[in-house]
N, C-alpha and C positions, 0 to 999 in steps of 0.2 A: 893155598891150595882154598877155590870161591865153594860156597856151600851146593852149585852146581857144577863142579869141573867136571864130570863123566857122561854129561849132557852132550848128546852129538849135535842140538842146535845151539846156536849161543846167547847166551842170555849176559843182556846190559850189566858190570859190573853193578852201578847204583842201587838195580834192585835183585840183584844174588844178597847186596850187605845188609837191607833193608831189611830180606826177610830173613835171615844169618842173627841178626840182630833183634827182631822179634820172637823166634824162637827161646833163643836163649834167654829172654824176658819172662816168656812164660812162667820159668821156674822162679823167678823174683817174686816177694811177698807182692800184692797189688792193694787194692783199696778193701776191698774186702773182703779177700782171699787169702792163703798164705800159698806159697810156691808149692806148696804138695798137693793145696788143693787145687790151683788154677791147675799144675799137671795132671790131676785127675781127671780135668772136665776136659782138659785137651786127650786123652786117650778115651777115655768116656763116647767122645765125639767118634772117632778114631773107628773103637769096638762098633758102634753104631753102623760105622760108612760098613764095617768089614761083614757083618751081616746082612744087611740089605743088598752084597753084590756090586756095589758101589765104589769100595776103594781095597787094593789087595795088600793085604799086609807086609811090612818088610822083613827082611829076615834080621835085620838092627833097627829096631823102633824103639833105643833108645834107653833110658834107665826105666825099670818097672815100678809104677807107681803103687805105693801099699796105703794111700790113703782109700777111705770109705765112702763116697758119698751120700749122702742121705736118700732115700726114695724119692722125693723132690727134686732132689739137681736131676737125679739122672735122666727120673723126666725129660728136663727142659732139655737137655742137652741135647736127649736125644731126639726127641722132635725136630729141635734145631738141625741139628746135625744132619738128618734125611728125609723129613718134612716139612718143611718151613712157613708153604703154601698153605697148612695145615695148621698151623698157628692164629688162632682169634680172640677174642678180649677174655670167652670166655675162659680158657687155657690159662691166661694169665692170672685172672683169677684165681683161679686155682688151685694155681702156684701161688698163691700169696696168702689164701684161705692156710695152706699145709704148711705154712711157714718162713715161704722166705721170703726175701724183705723187695723191695723194687729197684733198691740197691744191686743186689746181690744180684736180680735177676737180670739186671742190664750188663754186671758185668761176666754173667756166665754168655750172654747173647755173644758179648764184644767177642770172647775168649775163643767161642765156638763157628763165627765167622773166617774169622783170623785164620784159624788153624785148619778152616777146613780149603780159605783159598790158598795158603799154604801146601794143603795136599791136592786140591786137583789142578795148580800149578804142574806138580811132581808130577802126576800123572802123564798132564798133555805132555812134557817134555822126555817121558820116558826114562824118568828114574824112578828110584824105591823111593818111598814118603819118608824124609827125612827124622834121624831120630833125635827125638825127645832131652831136655836139656835134665842135666841134676836139681834137686829141688835146693832152691836156697836158704840160706835162715833168715829169720825175722818173723815179725807183725804186721800185720796189714795194716793200710794207715786210719782207715775206718773214717776216712774227712769227706763228709758230705754237704756239696755243696750249696752257699744258703742262698744261692739265686736262682735255685732251683724249681719250678714253681709248675703248676698242672696249666696244663696251656689245652690242647686238643689232641691230644697222643692218650694213648694207655698211660703210661710211669711222666713221670716228672721230668720237665727238660728247664733246658737257661735259652730266656728268651734271645730272641734277634735288641737292636738296640741300645739304648740306656739304661730298661728293664736285666739287659742281661749285665751288668755293671763293665769289673774291667775283667773277670774272670769268660764271662760273652764275648768282651771286644779280642781278647787273645786268642778264642777258639775261633771268633769266626772272621778274622783280621779285619774285624769292622766292616762286616756286607752282610745285608742278609742273607739268609740260608733257610733251607725249606725244612721239614721232619726230619726227610729222608737222610739226612747230615747230621741235625739237632738229637735225634733218636738216642746217641749211645753220649749224648753230654750228662745226665745223670752221673757218670763215673768220666769225667772228663780222659782222665789217663788211657781211656781205650779210645774214645774220639779222637786223641790226638795221631793214638795209633793206628785207628784208621785213616783219619788224615792223612798222614807218613803213607798209604799203603794207595790209596787214593789217588795222590799227585804223582805218584811214580809208576802207578800200573792204567790209569783214565786220564786226567787231565790237570796241569794247574787249575788251582780252584776259582783264582785271579785273574784265569782266564777262561771265564767258563764259559761263559755270553758269548765271547770272541770266538764263530764259527769258522774265522777264518785262520785264528792259529792252531797249527800242527804239531802238538805235542810228539809223534810217533814219525821215527822217519821211514817206514813204510806203511804209514795209515794217515790218509787224511782224515780231516773231523766226522764228515758225513760217516765215511765206512767205518770208522769206531762207535759210531752212533747204529749202525745199522747191526753192528756188532750184537755190543750191548742192549738192545734190543730183543733183538733174536734167541737170544741167550733169557734174557728174564720171560720172554713169550715161553720158550721151553718150562724154566721153572717156573712157571705160572705165576712169577712174582707180581703181586699185585698194584705195584707201585706202575 
């Protein structure tokens, strides 16, 4: 049975499979957080959504998470989950001053953005939020990419081109990528997960400048961009 089997609307198998895989992956050790820590981030993001009235708690939310996040982590999770338009550099600097590392911040942003994606999709097709998985044992890798440097973003990023080294070539496919894509590159696994979702839900990144390319059967590329632009405007996205 697929992740969205009870949906009244057809869901492409590749999209359902990616969501199912990534939901399970949230319970695995990441780069800076254990499985329990990462699920606590996802659960906190959902709780913030319930309290803000933008999500309805499901009857089955999955395994109860018993890990207590530090207050600074909870603050970052909640702001990014329900009011990301209010995230500014002062907010980011305060999080670092209160003990969060830049890479931990990036991993939190990646997890919150993904679980928000899954939850908004579920709400849109009229199914309950998918249960969170059980945490998996193991320690985070704590691997910081040597190629990451301060460019023109708040956080270190992996540059385009030769300066990004082999990792940059692998992540970006040998093509220039803007900061909106490079933003998660300090935690490469979060960027890889983001790219997987973007290529399934939006368009293939190697065809992004091919405006005649139609990734979705029912929508032309201009229609996709109109929808994306309208959603961004409603969410007050500064991009």
